[in-house]
C-alpha angles and dihedrals in degrees: 000000000000114000104194131058090243091053091051090052091048091053090051091048092048092054092051093045091049090056092048092049091048090055092048093048090049091051091052092050093049092049090050091047091050092051092047090052090054092048094047090047089054090236098151097166094051091044091052090048091050094045097088090051089047091053092046096049095047094046092048089053091045091050091059091050099244089123126018116265091231091051090052091049090049092052091047091049094049094046092048090052091051092050094051090048090059 
């Protein structure tokens, strides 16, 4: 149990931030799943149309620190390679 007023506030902030991070992580997973569906379905045109949104979502999430920037770049790179191989 937090003893000081600052510690109580920090606990409250941590709870809120945990929820925000959970939402962001969930968004990143759903964006990756959507892109993988397009790739598995061999839908190159739709995948290319969705690519800028994919970049944007992952980099926004990486910017906030929920996932590492290098991990986001790696995912983007690998997905882009897969799309151009279709």
